[in-house]
N, C-alpha and C positions, 0 to 999 in steps of 0.2 A: 244263298251263297253258291257261287259257281265253282266247281272243282273239275279241273281237267286232269286226267291221269293217262299215263303211258306205262305199259308193262314191258320191262326188259327181262331177258332170260339168260341165265348162266348155266352151262352144262358142266357138272363136276365129274371127272373121270379118274380112275386109278391109273397107275403107271403102265398098265396094259391097254389103256384106252377104253375100258369098259365103264359105262355110266354107273356112278355110285348114287348120285342124286342130282337134283337141279334146284336152282334158286330163281325165284321170280321177284322182281323189284316193282314196287309201286311208287311212282314219283308224282308228287303233287305239283305239276308244272305251273299252276297259277302262282304259287308261292315262289317258285324258282324265277319266274319272270319278274316278280316284284322285288325279291330280296337277293337274287344272285345265288350262285352255286354254294357259297360257304354258309348261307343262311337257310338252306332248303331242308325240308323234312323228307327223309327217305326211309322206307321200310322194305325189308327183304324177308322172304319166307323160303326156307330150304325144305324140300319135299323128298321123301324116299321113293323107291320104285312103285310103291303102293299108293302114292299121292297123299301120304300122311305127313303133316308138318313135323319136322324134327328140330328145326332151329328157327328162331325169329330174331332178326337183327334190326335195330332202330338207330338211325342217325338223327338225333334231335336237333331242333333249331339251335343255332349258335348265336350267342349274344355278340354285340359289337366287339370286335378285336379278339374274339374267342376262337381258337382253332377247333377243327372238327373232332368229334368223338363218335364212336360207333359202339353200341351195346349189343351183346349177344345173349339171347335168352333161350332156355329150353323149357317149354311150357310157360309157367309164370315165374320161373327161377332165373335170376341173373347168373350167367356163367362167368362173365368178365367183360372187359371193354378194351377198346383201342383208343388211345388219345394221341393226337398229333401234338408235338411240342415245338416251341420256337427254336429255330436253328438257323445259323448263318448261311451255310452253303449247301448242306445236305439235309434231305428230309429226315425227320426223326420222329419215331412213334414209340409209345410204350404199350406193351401188352399188360393189362392189369387183371388181377383176379376179381372175384365177386365182392371183395372187401375194398377194392380200389388200390391195392398194393401192387407196385410194379413187379412183374415176374420175368419179363424179357423186354428187350428193346430192339427196334428195327432201325437200321441206318440205310438210307437210300443213296443212290449215286449222286455225285456232285452236279451232274447234268443228265438230262434224258435226251439222248441224241439218236442218230440213225444206227442203232445197234441194240443188242440185248441190254436190258436194264436189270441190274442186280440190287436187291434189297437184302442186306445181311441181317439175319436174326441172331442177336447176341445176348449174352448174359447181361444183367442189369449193370454190372461193373465194367462191361465192355471188354473183358479179358478173354472171353471164349465165344467163338462162332458156333452156334448150335443148329443153325439152319439157314435156308435161303428162300427168298421169294424172287422168282425170275420172270420177267416179261420177255417173251420171245419176239424178236424183230423179224418180220416176214419179207422185207424188201420194200422199196419205195412205192411201187405201184399197188401192192397189196395194202400197204398202210394208208394210202390216199383214197382208195376206192372200196375198201372192204371194212365193214364196221365190226369185225370180230377181233378179239384179242386172245392170245394164248399165254397163260401163266402156268408156272410150275411152282409147287411148294415142297420143300424138303425140310424135314424135322426128325428128331429121334423117334424111333418106334415106341419107346417107353414114355414119351411125353404125356402128361395128363391129358385125357381126352377133352376136358373143358378148355384147356389152353389151345389144343389143336383147333377147336371150333372158333376160338377167338382169332387165331392166326388166319383162318379162312375169312373171317370178317375183315381182318387187316388187309387181305389181298383185295377184297371187294372195295374197301375204302381207298386203297392206293390206286386201283383202276379208275375209280370215280374221280379222284382228285388230279391225277397226272395224265391219264390217257382217255379221259371222259367222253368217248364216243358213245358208250352205253347203248348199243342198238342190237338186241337179240343175238347175243354171242353164244 
């Protein structure tokens, strides 16, 4: 069996710009060529400063007409998942706990244009905005010739750490689905 892989890297920093950890992606490009982006298997590992794996994220194969899912694990324990839902104009995702129950939802912009893109993190009933995932627009020339993206995630400080990890996974999934340049960011 032939397996081609490409590793992409994501640097995760705090609001002061200091590195907290990094994420490496393993992409099985053979499957991507055969099945397309929505049926690919992606795995991501998050490492701390001591190069110890702290999170493992898996985007399993999607069956026909099934929207993407990303699972977030700590060790062998499932922390939760992100599931994209069918939506007419705006991207819609659910943040789910380890039991599959929706905890939060994310609503994307109606269009991803030449400006910052905001993905609102809301309560499941959509009555309260509890956070934001923002992709920063860097200008036309940077977007065309630079393969890096810059995202910001805001959420309440007292949010369950497991759900914070799943929100990080949601950001990776959003980047892959909507801004998919995925080249050593």
